[in-house]
N, C-alpha and C positions, 0 to 999 in steps of 0.2 A: 665464400664469406658466410659466417653463421651469426645470426642475431638472436639473442636470448631475451625473453621478457618474463621475469619472475615476480609474482605478486603475493601479498598476504591477505588472509581473510579479514574482513572488518565487520563490525556490528553496526546495524542500522535499527534503532529503536524508536518507536512512536508510542507515546503514552496517551494521556487523556486529551481529546479534541472536542471543541465546542460545536454545538449545532447553531448555525446562523439563519436557518430557514426551515420551514415546515412544508412537507410535500403532501400532495393529494395522492392517495393510493390509486394505482391503476385499476381499471375495470377489466378483470380477466374473463368476464362473460362465462360461456360454457366451459372454458378451460379451467375454471376454479375447482372442478371435481377431479382433475387429473393430478396424479402424483408424478408421473413421468410422461412426457409427450414431445415429439418433434414434428414440426410442420413439414420438414423436408430432410429426411435422412433415415438410415437403417436403425432398427431397434434390436438389440441382442442381449442375451443373458448367458453367462458361463458358469454360474454357481447357484447355490441354494438361497437365492434372494427371497425376502418376504416383503411384499408391497401391499399397502392398504391405500386404496384409491384407484381411479381409472388410469389406464396406460394405453399407449398406441402411437401410431405414426400416420401422417397423411400421404406421404410419398416415401417409399422405400420398403425394404424387406423387413419382416418381423419374425425373429427366431428366439422366442422366449416362452417360459411358462408352459411346458417344462423347458429347461430346469427352473426351479424356484416356484413360488406360489403367489397369486394375486387375489386380494379380496376387493373386487370392483369389476368394472367392465373393461374389455379389451376392444379398442376401436382401431380398425384396419383401413388401409387406403380404399377409397371408393365409398366409404360410409358417410352418411350425412353428418354424423357426430364428429368424425375426424376432420371433415372439410370445414365445419363451423369452428371447431377448436383451433385449427390452423389460422383461420381468419381472425379469431379473437386474440390469439397470442401475438400475431403480427401487429394488430392494432395496439395492444397493451405495450409492446416493446417500443413502438413509435411514440406513444404518449409519454413514456418515461424519458425517451431521448429528447423530447421537446422541452422538458422541464429545465429551468435555469438552475445554476449551481449555488448552493448556500455556503458550503465550506470546501476548500480544496484540501485533499489529503494525499499522503504519499502512497507509493505502490505496496509498501509493507504494512499490513494491518495486524492487530493482535498484540501479543507480548504485554498484556495488562491494559491495553487501550480501552477506554470507555467512551462510547458515543451516546448522545442524547438525541431525541427525535429531530429529524431534519433531512435535508438533501446534501449528500456528500459526493464529491467528484474527484476521481483520479484521472487527470486529462492526458497523461503521457502514454507512450507506447511501451513503456517499461513493464515487464510481466508483473502482475499483481499476485500477492500471496497473503494467507492468513497463518500466523504462527502463534503457538501457545493459546492464550485465551483472549477473545474479543468480546467485550461486555456491552450489551445494549441496555441502557438504564432509563426506565420511565415510560409511561404510556404515551402513545402517539405513533405516527407513521415514520418509518425509516426507509429512505431511498438512497442506495449506495451505487453510484454509476462509475464503472471501471472501463476505461478506454483501452483495455488490453485483456489478454487471457488471465484466468484466475486459477491458482493452485492452493488448496488447503493442505498444509504440511502434516506429516504424521502426528496423530494424537491431538491436533488442534481442535478448539471448541468455540462455538458461539454461545454465550450465556445470556439469558434474559432475566433482568431484575426489576423490581419495583414497578410492576405493571406492564412491562414491555411484552408484547404478544408476537408470536412467530408469524401469525397471519397479517401482521402489520409491517413485516420486514421484506424488502425487495432489493435484490442485487441484479442490476443490469450489467451484463458482461459482454463487451464487444470483442468476443473471441471464444476460445475453448475453455471448458471448466473441468478441472480434475479434482475430485474430492479424495484426499490422501488416505493412506492406510490408517484405520482406526479413528478417523476424524469424525466430529459431530457438527453438522451444519443445520442451523435453524433458520427458516425463511423460504421465500420464493426466489428461484433463480430464473431470470429471463436472459437467455444467452443467444448470441449470434455466432454459434460454433458448436462443435461436438461437446457432449457431456459424458464424463467417465467417472464411475464410482469404483474406487480401488478397494482391495480386500478389507472387509470389516468396517468400511465407512458407513455412517448412519446419516440419513436425511430426514429431518422432521419438517415437512413443508412440501415444496414442489420444485421440480427441475424441468423447465420448459424451454425448448429451443426453436428459433425461427428457421434455422438452417444448420443442420449438423446431426451426426449419428449420436445415439444414446447407447452406452454399454454399461452393464452392471454385472456384479459377481455375487459374492456372499454378503449382501447388504440388507439393511433394514430401512425401508422407506415408508413413511407415514404421512399422509395428507390429512391434516386436522381441519377438514371442511365440514365439521358437524353443524347441522342446523338444529336449533332447539327452541321450543316454545313451552310456556308453562300455563297451566289452567288450574283453578280451584275447583275441586270436584263437587263440593256441596257447600251450602251456606252454613258457616259455623254457628253453634249455639252456645250460650253461656251456661256454665255449671254453677248453680246457686251456692253450692257448698264452698267453692273456692274462688268464685268470681273470675274463672278462667274458661278458656275454650281450646279445643283441639282443632288444628287446621290440617286438612288433607288436600293433596293435589296430584297432578300428573305432569310429567315432562314428556313431550312428544319430540322424537328425534329423527333426523335424516342423516344418512352417511355417518352414522355414529362410529367413533373410535373408542376402543377400550380405555376406561379411565374413571375418574371420580368427579361428580358434580356436587357443588356446594350450594345449599339453599338457605337463604338468610331472610329473617323477618325481624328487623330491629336488632335486638341483642340476642335473639334465639337463632341457632344455626344447627343444621343437620347435613349429612352427606349421603349420597347414594352412589353405588357403583354400577357401571354399565359395561356391556360387552360389545365388541365390534359388530356392527350391523343391527344392534338392538333398536327397536322402533319406539318403545315407550318404557317409562318406569314411574312407579308411584312413590310419594314421599309423605311424611307427616311431621308436623311441628306441634308438640303437646304443650299444654298448660300455659297458653298465652293469655295475658291480662286483658279482660274485657273492658269495654268503655273507652278504647283508645282511638276511636274514629277511623279515618282513612289509613290504611296500611299498605305497604308495598313489599312484595316478595321478590327478591333478586336471586337469579340463578347464574352461576359461573361454572365453566367446565373446561375440558382439554382444548388447547389451542386458543384460549380466551373466548370461546363461544359463550354467549350470554343471552339472557332473556329476563323479563320482569312482568309482573301483573299487579294491579292495584285492586284492593277489595276493602270493604268496610267491616271493621271488627264489631261483634255483637255488643249491644249496650250493657252497661254494668247491671248485674242481677242480684246484688246482695247489699244489704245495709250494714254489714258487719264493720267493726271499727277498722280504720285504715291500717295497713301493715307498715311497720317501721322500715326505713331505708337509710342508707348512708352512701357517701361518695368518698373514695380514698384512692391512693396510688402513690407513685414515686416519680421523682425527676432524676434523670441520669445523663451521663455523657455518652452520646451516640457516636462512638468512635468511627464506625463505618458509614454513618449518615444514611442508614436504611430505614429509619423511622420505627424500628423495632428494637427492644432491649434484648441484646444477646447476653448470655450468661456471664461473660467476663467484663462487661461494661460497667464502670463504677457509678455509684450514686452521686448526685449533685445537690449539695446542701445550699440553703439560703435563697431559694426561689420563692417569690411571693405568689400564692395561688388565691384567686378570688372566685367565690361562688356567686353566680348571676341567676336571678329569677327569670321567669318566662318573658319578662319585659326587657331583659338585658341589664337590669340594675343590680349592682353588687350588694349582696345582703350579708356577706361574711367573707373574711380573708384570713389566711394563715401563711406561715413560712415553713418550708420543708426543713426537717431536722438533719442531723449529721448523717443519717441513713438515707436522706433524700425523700422521706415519707411525709405525706400530708393526709389529713382526714377531716371530713365534715359529717357529723352524725346528727341524729334527731330529725331526719327528713322523713317525708311521707311517700310511700310507694304510689306511683302514678303522677307524682309531681314532675314538672318540667324544669330542668336547670341546665346551665352552661358553666363551663370552667374557663377562666382566663389565667394564663401563666405568663409572668413577666420574663423577660429575656435578660440574663445576667450580662454584664459587660464582658466583651471578648468572646461571646458565644452567638450562635444563630440557631433558632428552633428548627427541628426536623419533623417533629410530630407533637401535638396535633398541628395541622396547617394554620399558620398565622398565630400560633400560641393560644387558640381558642377552640375548645371542643364543645359539641352540642349543636342544637338543644338535645338533651337526654331525657327520656321519660323513664323515671326510676322504677325498677322492679323491686319487689320485696327483698330485703337483705341488702348486701353491699354491691355497689357498682364500682368497678376499677377503671381508672383512666390514668395512664402514664404519659409523661412528657419527656421528649428527648432533645438534647442540645449538642451541637457540634462546635468545636473550637473554630473560630474564624481564622482562616489562613489561606494564603494563595496556593494555587496548584498550577504550575507552568508546563506547557507543552510547546514543542517546536516542530514545525514542518518546513520542508525544503523541496522546491521543484525547479526543473530546468525546462526551457521551452523547446529544446531539440535533443533527441536521442541519438541522432547521427548528424555529423557536420564535417565540412571540409576544412583542412588546415588553413589557418588564416582568417576564418570567419568568426563571427561573434555569437556568444551564448548569453541568454538572459536568465538570471537566477532570481527566485522569489523566496524570501524567508518570511514565515508567519509565526509570531509569538502570541500565544493565547493563555489567558488566565481563567481556568475553569474552576478555580476555588471560590470560596465565599469571602475572601478578604483581599485587599490590595497588595501588590508586590512593588518593591522599590529597588532602584539601583541594580537592575538585571543586566548582566553582561552576556551577550551572545557572541561566541567566537566562531569564525568561519575560516576553514582551512582548505586551500586548493592545492592539488598536486602539481608537480612540475609539468609545464606545458600549458598552463592557464595564466594569463596576464590580465590583471584588472584594467579595465578601460577607464582612464581618468575622468572624473566628474560624471560618471554614468549612474551613480546611486540615486535612487529616489527615496528620501529619508523622511519618515513621519515627523510632524512637529513635536517638539519636546524630547527628541531623541538625538543621539550623536553617532555618526558612522565614521570610523577611522580605517581607511584602507591600508593594507599592508601586504607584504609578500614573504611567506605564503599565507599568513594569518591576518585577517581583518577583524575588527571588533565593532559591535553595535551596542551602545549603552542606552537603556531605557530607564529614565528617572523614576517613572511610576506607571503602573498598569493596573487599572481597576478590575475588580471581580467581574467576570463575564466579558472583558474587553479583549480584542485582538488587534495587533498592529502588524503591518506587512512592509517589507523593504525589498526593493529590487535593485540589482546592479548587473553590470555586464562584464564579461571577460573574453579575451581573444584566445582561440585554440592555436597555440604556437607549434605544437608537435603532434605527430600521429600516435595512435594507440588508444587506450581507454583512459579518459580524464575524469577524475573524481573531485567532488566538492563535498566536504563534511562540515556540518554545523553542529554546535553543541552548547548546552547549558548544563549545569549540575543536574544529573538524573535523566537527561534526555539527549540522545545523539541521533542525527539523521544524516543520510548520505544519498547522493544522486550521482549518476555517471552519464557520460556521453562517449560514443564511439567515433573516432577519427580514423578513416581508412589509412592503412600503411601500404607502402609500395613494396612489391616483391620482385627482386631482380632475378634474371635467369640464373639457375644454379644455386640460388640462396635458399635459406630456410629460417623459420622462426621456431623457437622452443617455448611453448606455452606451459606454464607450471604453476601449481598451487600446492600448499602444504599437504603432506600425506596425513592419513588418519581417519578419513571418512570411510563409511561402510562400502561405498561403491562410487564410481565416477562414470558419467556417460557424456561423451563428447559428441557434438553435433556439428555438421557442416551444412549450411543453408537449410537448417531445420530438420535434417535427416540424420538419424543416429549413425555414427561411424562404427562399423562392426569391429570388434576386437580391441577397441581403445577403452580400457577400463582402469588405467592408472591415473595418477595425478599429473602426468605430463603428456603433451601431444606435440609431435613435430609437424610443422606446417610447411609444405613445399609447393603449394599451388593456391591460386586465388579462391576466395570464398568467405562466408561469414561463419565464424567459429564460436560456439558457445558451449557451456558446461552445465550438466545437471549433477547435483551431489545429493546423496541420501543423507538424512540426519543433519542437514545444514543448520537447523534451528533458526534463530533470528539473524544469523549471519548472512551476508550478501557476498559470496566469494567472487573474485574476479572471473570474467568470462561467463557468469551466470546472469547477472543483472543487465550487462551490456555485452554484446558480442565483440570479438576481435575480428575486424574486417580487413581482408587482404585483397589488394588489387595488383594485377600484373603491371610491370613497368618495362620499358624498353631501354636498352643500353645506348649511350651516346654514339653517334657516328661522326667520324672525322678522318682526315688524312694528315700525315706529318712527314716533313723532309728535313734534311740537314743541309747547311751551306758551309762549305769549308772556309777556314780562315783565309784572309787576304795577305798579300806581301807588300812591303815597302822596300824596294831594292832587294837585297838578299835577306831581309829580316821578315820572318813570319809574324803576324799579329795574333793576339789572343781575342779574336772576334768571330769565332765559329757561332753559327746561328741555328736555332730550332724554329721552324715555321709550321703553323697549322693552317688547314683550309677545310672548307665544308663543315664547319662547326656551328653550334648554337651559342650565341653570345651570353645566354643565361647560365651556361655551364662553367665549371671551374676546372683549373688544371694544376698539376704538379708533375715534376719529372725527377728522375734519379738516374745515376750511372748504372749500366749493366743491362743484361738481356731480360731481366724481370724487374718489376717495380719494387723498390726497397723503401718501405714506409718509414723505416728508422733512420734512413740517410737521404732524406729528400733534399735536393739541391736548390729548389725554388721556394722553400719556406711553406707557410700555411697556404691552403687552397685559395686561389684568387680567380676572378673572372678572366676569361680569355679576351685579350685586347682585340679591337675591331680588325686590325691588320694581321692578326694571327701570329705575330712575332713574339714568342714567349721567352727566348734566350738570345742574347747578342754578344756574350763575352765568354763563350766556351773556349777553353784552352786548346791549342793545336796538339792533337795526340801524336805520340811517337808511332803507334800503330793504330789501326782502325778501332774506334771506341764506340760501343753501343750505349744508347740512351733509351730509357723507357718513359713514355709520356702517359700519364693517367688523366682522363677527363671524366668528371662526375656530374650527374644531373641533380636536380633538386630533391629527387626521391632517394638519393644515395647509391643509385646504380652507376657503374663506371665501366669504361673500356680502356685497356692498355694497348699502346702501339709502340713497338720497338724500332728504332732507326739507327743507322750507323754514320758516324762522322769520320771521314777519311783524313789522313794527314795532308797538310799543304806543303809543297816543296818550293823553296825560294832560291835554290842555287841557279847561276846563269852559265850555260855552256860556253867554251872558248870561242867556238866559231861564231857565237852571237855576241858575247860580252867583251872579248879582247879587242882593243882599238887597232885600227889600221892606220899607219903613218904614211903619208904621201910626200915624196920629195920631188920638186921640180928642178931639172938641170938643163943647162944649155950646151949642146954638143956642136960638132962641126957640121956644117951644112944646115944648121938651123938658123933661120933668119928671124 
């Protein structure tokens, strides 16, 4: 008997998810200087890797550099530094593990997904992955806890925007980590498993393991752990000709990484470049206005390294007439909500702009023209002003914060301040999780749907549709439905209607379903623009001599089939024949955002035993010389949970079953009572099947019954009594 299971690839997309909690960054201690380190495992390099930062292992072999090069220290087993780093990494991993979860996310990250600072958790054992682009947006700490292995797919990227810093990004991975070919990962990895960087993968941050080998090839790894401090080298003096001064200072650096530092004093900015390992660099800010009192110099550099220093500007040293100044700018539609006007973003007319004095009192106002431009002239350099921008109906301000800029100390000439607005609109994302990745047939699964509005406007009449595959049956009255929403169960599609969802709000719904059949069971939920999918493995039974054909569509660059986590040699096509027990899974190159069958959840096969029983026939009986049509089939030694069928002949004929559909064996074992009396010996084949589909066939013979009565037995004897002579 051959069983086939053929499946199609499906997409699982996750878009923007909200942050519901903020996390405290873990203390890495001495491990902060390491780019690559394992507390317990081998460390190896097989290519021309370039690493900036310390590397090492506390327990295990070290075979690297060469090949490759490292700018930093190599710490080997037995060293004080390696032992302390191992202790600090273990403590950091434990501290993250103890943090509560802010937002539950799915196992598939990226594909345009945007996260804001907070704590995110993927609680299932389903393998986690990053596909396409994962954007981390905004300043703050990002802690992403994954309860499974992590793979970054080919060419995937973690992008940091609007002040997000890679030194504030932490991935805790309860399993192995594979950084895919040509992928770019930004942040710190704290893994409980092996860490592998495949060809061309780039890591900007750290990869630290509490237990597992580290292997690299031709990779670029940079730990942006630069320490920076800033000092003013001499007290500035006022130039009487211009009433300005020149500021000079020095940046002191530790563990510097090549890059650019930006030095800002008010509206004056300069940049300096540093090389890897450089210890200090000088800077200068010329022609700063005197008489400005306390000033602050702010320094920012690679990896969001920063420093600041406060000093006092020299007093004004000229009595020359005040220089004229003005304030102008434009208002625009900030289509991407990044607070900066990009070239293609259109102006926004009709915005009222008010000029506020140092006391916060409006002294003048104007309205932006058709080009979005406003202007205040006739002001004095050195004066302190603020600007207040009204927010048009249907918009939300993105910059300046709260629609107010300042206070601004005007320099001679014009100072420009722009204001951006984004159209108020909802942005909906959907997540779906399941409480069990493996379950027995007949047991119950709990699904959780989370709908989030990460936009800046409310959403109304949102319909979430949830579709389950065959083999999943909704448990009546099991749904926990948020107030103000309606859940309508169906088969196979249920619907969840949300009347209104405010900006920043999330709602969750749970329901249960029974796993009615073995295999891989899928649940897919979708809203316009977002589809999510989860799966659960239900072990199937394998009868002796049977096999399964696992198949996915052709077209991938390569296929890698695994049994019990071990690669099956020579199996590189889209099909696999399974003839023995095990857990079978699939790895596919260039899968993109798709989640092919057998890759997200394995196909689990368990051995089953065939039914055992005995069968006999009992010939028909006679009434007089007439044979009756009451031949019988009787079973013994059987399991009453098994079913039976029978057909005529020496083999079972499924197309001509005499007993109808499969039915349970009666307690007395009597499965046929009206078999006709055959002319010659007649064979019958009985098939008994267990709950897993395994069966046993037994063939028995029904012999003819003879009802003829022989003369010497059946001819009557007549007795006559006579009276003869001599008889008294």
